[in-house]
C-alpha positions as a Markdown table, in Angstrom:
| # | Residue | x | y | z |
|---|---|---|---|---|
| 1 | Unk | 62.9 | 72.7 | 82.5 |
| 2 | Unk | 63.6 | 74.7 | 85.7 |
| 3 | Unk | 61.8 | 78.0 | 86.0 |
| 4 | Unk | 64.6 | 80.7 | 86.0 |
| 5 | Unk | 62.8 | 83.0 | 88.4 |
| 6 | Unk | 62.1 | 80.2 | 90.8 |
| 7 | Unk | 65.8 | 79.1 | 90.6 |
| 8 | Unk | 66.9 | 82.6 | 91.4 |
| 9 | Unk | 64.5 | 82.8 | 94.3 |
| 10 | Unk | 65.7 | 79.5 | 95.8 |
| 11 | Unk | 69.4 | 80.4 | 95.4 |
| 12 | Unk | 68.9 | 83.8 | 96.9 |
| 13 | Unk | 67.4 | 82.1 | 100.0 |
| 14 | Unk | 71.0 | 81.0 | 100.9 |
| 15 | Unk | 72.8 | 83.8 | 102.6 |
| 16 | Unk | 76.3 | 84.4 | 101.4 |
| 17 | Unk | 79.1 | 86.8 | 101.8 |
| 18 | Unk | 79.8 | 89.4 | 99.1 |
| 19 | Unk | 83.1 | 89.9 | 97.3 |
| 20 | Unk | 84.5 | 92.3 | 94.7 |
| 21 | Unk | 87.2 | 90.8 | 92.4 |
| 22 | Unk | 89.6 | 93.4 | 91.0 |
| 23 | Unk | 92.2 | 93.5 | 88.4 |
| 24 | Unk | 93.8 | 96.1 | 86.1 |
| 25 | Unk | 92.5 | 97.0 | 82.7 |
| 26 | Unk | 94.8 | 97.7 | 79.7 |
| 27 | Unk | 95.2 | 101.3 | 80.8 |
| 28 | Unk | 96.4 | 100.3 | 84.3 |
| 29 | Unk | 93.1 | 101.4 | 85.9 |
| 30 | Unk | 91.0 | 99.3 | 88.3 |
| 31 | Unk | 88.3 | 97.0 | 86.9 |
| 32 | Unk | 86.2 | 94.6 | 88.9 |
| 33 | Unk | 83.0 | 92.7 | 89.5 |
| 34 | Unk | 80.8 | 91.9 | 92.5 |
| 35 | Unk | 80.5 | 88.2 | 93.1 |
| 36 | Unk | 78.6 | 86.3 | 95.8 |
| 37 | Unk | 79.5 | 83.0 | 94.1 |
| 38 | Unk | 82.8 | 82.5 | 96.0 |
| 39 | Unk | 84.3 | 79.6 | 97.9 |
| 40 | Unk | 87.4 | 78.1 | 99.3 |
| 41 | Unk | 88.5 | 75.0 | 97.3 |
| 42 | Unk | 91.8 | 73.6 | 98.7 |
| 43 | Unk | 94.3 | 74.1 | 101.4 |
| 44 | Unk | 97.3 | 72.5 | 99.6 |
| 45 | Unk | 97.6 | 74.1 | 97.3 |
| 46 | Unk | 95.6 | 77.1 | 98.6 |
| 47 | Unk | 92.9 | 77.6 | 96.1 |
| 48 | Unk | 89.7 | 79.7 | 95.9 |
| 49 | Unk | 87.0 | 80.1 | 93.3 |
| 50 | Unk | 84.5 | 82.6 | 92.0 |
| 51 | Unk | 82.1 | 82.6 | 89.1 |
| 52 | Unk | 81.8 | 85.6 | 86.8 |
| 53 | Unk | 79.1 | 85.8 | 84.2 |
| 54 | Unk | 80.6 | 85.4 | 80.7 |
| 55 | Unk | 78.7 | 88.5 | 79.6 |
| 56 | Unk | 80.5 | 90.6 | 82.3 |
| 57 | Unk | 82.7 | 93.5 | 80.9 |
| 58 | Unk | 85.3 | 92.4 | 83.4 |
| 59 | Unk | 85.4 | 88.7 | 82.7 |
| 60 | Unk | 87.8 | 89.0 | 79.7 |
| 61 | Unk | 90.2 | 91.2 | 81.8 |
| 62 | Unk | 90.3 | 88.7 | 84.6 |
| 63 | Unk | 90.9 | 85.8 | 82.2 |
| 64 | Unk | 93.6 | 87.5 | 80.2 |
| 65 | Unk | 95.5 | 89.3 | 83.0 |
| 66 | Unk | 95.6 | 86.0 | 85.0 |
| 67 | Unk | 95.9 | 87.8 | 88.4 |
| 68 | Unk | 93.3 | 89.4 | 90.7 |
| 69 | Unk | 92.4 | 90.4 | 94.2 |
| 70 | Unk | 89.3 | 89.1 | 95.9 |
| 71 | Unk | 87.9 | 91.4 | 98.6 |
| 72 | Unk | 85.6 | 89.9 | 101.2 |
| 73 | Unk | 83.4 | 93.0 | 101.8 |
| 74 | Unk | 82.7 | 94.8 | 105.0 |
| 75 | Unk | 79.2 | 96.1 | 105.8 |
| 76 | Unk | 80.4 | 99.7 | 105.0 |
| 77 | Unk | 81.2 | 98.7 | 101.4 |
| 78 | Unk | 77.6 | 98.3 | 100.2 |
| 79 | Unk | 78.0 | 101.2 | 97.7 |
| 80 | Unk | 81.1 | 99.5 | 96.2 |
| 81 | Unk | 79.2 | 96.3 | 95.8 |
| 82 | Unk | 76.5 | 98.1 | 93.7 |
| 83 | Unk | 79.2 | 100.0 | 91.8 |
| 84 | Unk | 81.1 | 96.9 | 90.7 |
| 85 | Unk | 77.8 | 95.0 | 90.0 |
| 86 | Unk | 76.9 | 97.6 | 87.3 |
| 87 | Unk | 77.9 | 97.5 | 83.7 |
| 88 | Unk | 80.4 | 99.7 | 81.9 |
| 89 | Unk | 84.1 | 100.2 | 81.5 |
| 90 | Unk | 84.2 | 103.4 | 83.7 |
| 91 | Unk | 82.0 | 102.0 | 86.6 |
| 92 | Unk | 84.9 | 102.3 | 89.1 |
| 93 | Unk | 85.8 | 105.9 | 88.3 |
| 94 | Unk | 86.3 | 107.8 | 91.5 |
| 95 | Unk | 86.7 | 104.6 | 93.6 |
| 96 | Unk | 89.7 | 104.8 | 96.0 |
| 97 | Unk | 92.3 | 102.0 | 95.6 |
| 98 | Unk | 96.0 | 101.3 | 95.8 |
| 99 | Unk | 98.3 | 99.0 | 93.9 |
| 100 | Unk | 99.7 | 96.0 | 95.9 |
| 101 | Unk | 103.2 | 94.8 | 95.7 |
| 102 | Unk | 101.9 | 91.9 | 93.5 |
| 103 | Unk | 100.3 | 94.4 | 91.1 |
| 104 | Unk | 96.7 | 94.0 | 92.1 |
| 105 | Unk | 94.3 | 97.0 | 92.8 |
| 106 | Unk | 93.2 | 96.8 | 96.4 |
| 107 | Unk | 90.1 | 98.5 | 98.0 |
| 108 | Unk | 90.3 | 99.7 | 101.6 |
| 109 | Unk | 87.7 | 98.5 | 104.2 |
| 110 | Unk | 87.4 | 94.8 | 103.3 |
| 111 | Unk | 87.2 | 92.1 | 106.0 |
| 112 | Unk | 90.0 | 90.3 | 104.2 |
| 113 | Unk | 91.7 | 90.3 | 100.8 |
| 114 | Unk | 93.0 | 87.3 | 98.8 |
| 115 | Unk | 95.5 | 88.0 | 96.0 |
| 116 | Unk | 95.6 | 85.2 | 93.4 |
| 117 | Unk | 97.0 | 84.0 | 90.1 |
| 118 | Unk | 94.7 | 82.2 | 87.7 |
| 119 | Unk | 95.1 | 78.5 | 88.4 |
| 120 | Unk | 92.4 | 77.0 | 86.2 |
| 121 | Unk | 89.2 | 78.0 | 84.4 |
| 122 | Unk | 86.2 | 75.8 | 83.8 |
| 123 | Unk | 82.9 | 76.2 | 82.0 |
| 124 | Unk | 79.9 | 76.7 | 84.3 |
| 125 | Unk | 76.9 | 77.2 | 81.9 |
| 126 | Unk | 76.5 | 81.0 | 81.5 |
| 127 | Unk | 79.3 | 81.6 | 84.1 |
| 128 | Unk | 83.0 | 80.8 | 84.2 |
| 129 | Unk | 84.4 | 79.0 | 87.2 |
| 130 | Unk | 87.7 | 80.7 | 87.9 |
| 131 | Unk | 90.0 | 79.0 | 90.3 |
| 132 | Unk | 92.8 | 81.2 | 91.8 |
| 133 | Unk | 95.9 | 80.0 | 93.5 |
| 134 | Unk | 96.3 | 82.1 | 96.6 |
| 135 | Unk | 99.5 | 84.2 | 96.6 |
| 136 | Unk | 98.9 | 86.6 | 99.4 |
| 137 | Unk | 96.4 | 87.0 | 102.3 |
| 138 | Unk | 95.5 | 90.2 | 104.0 |
| 139 | Unk | 93.5 | 90.9 | 107.2 |
| 140 | Unk | 92.7 | 94.3 | 108.6 |
| 141 | Unk | 94.1 | 95.5 | 111.9 |
| 142 | Unk | 90.6 | 95.6 | 113.4 |
| 143 | Unk | 87.6 | 93.3 | 113.0 |
| 144 | Unk | 85.2 | 94.6 | 110.3 |
| 145 | Unk | 81.5 | 93.6 | 110.2 |
| 146 | Unk | 80.9 | 91.5 | 107.0 |
| 147 | Unk | 78.4 | 92.3 | 104.2 |
| 148 | Unk | 75.9 | 89.6 | 103.4 |
| 149 | Unk | 73.6 | 89.0 | 100.4 |
| 150 | Unk | 70.2 | 87.4 | 101.1 |
| 151 | Unk | 67.0 | 87.4 | 99.1 |
| 152 | Unk | 68.3 | 90.0 | 96.7 |
| 153 | Unk | 69.3 | 92.5 | 99.4 |
| 154 | Unk | 72.7 | 93.5 | 100.9 |
| 155 | Unk | 73.1 | 94.0 | 104.6 |
| 156 | Unk | 75.3 | 93.8 | 107.7 |
| 157 | Unk | 75.7 | 90.6 | 109.6 |
| 158 | Unk | 73.5 | 91.1 | 112.7 |
| 159 | Unk | 75.0 | 90.4 | 116.1 |
| 160 | Unk | 78.4 | 89.3 | 117.0 |
| 161 | Unk | 80.3 | 86.0 | 116.8 |
| 162 | Unk | 83.1 | 87.2 | 119.2 |
């Protein structure tokens, strides 16, 4: 048996980007989750994946609505990351967003946004593995410093790769 705390410590040693995955709830309001388990999967067709916990309030909405937007967060979006990581149906109350032409709620300030339709879902233990087919890609007009997750903390990527 693997010690769950040791497992979490080892996995948090791998720095990753931070995403927020958004969709609409039954009332047409924004719902979403923060996810660091995100990856590109395929170029043809263009596929990405993320892994929400089955216990998430937002997981059933993502599964049932079958479309969502994945926001690759900028360093200035730390507060949003914590907001969408919390529990509760009204956690996004007061968050600024706009509806895309594809019907997805979009947050301003991301380093990129990937709009998807649900392609497949797989069981991943206590998490679902949701694979989305990319329908639209968005980049901001100016470069934005990305937000990283490492050892349980969020922070800006230091330095520049330019």
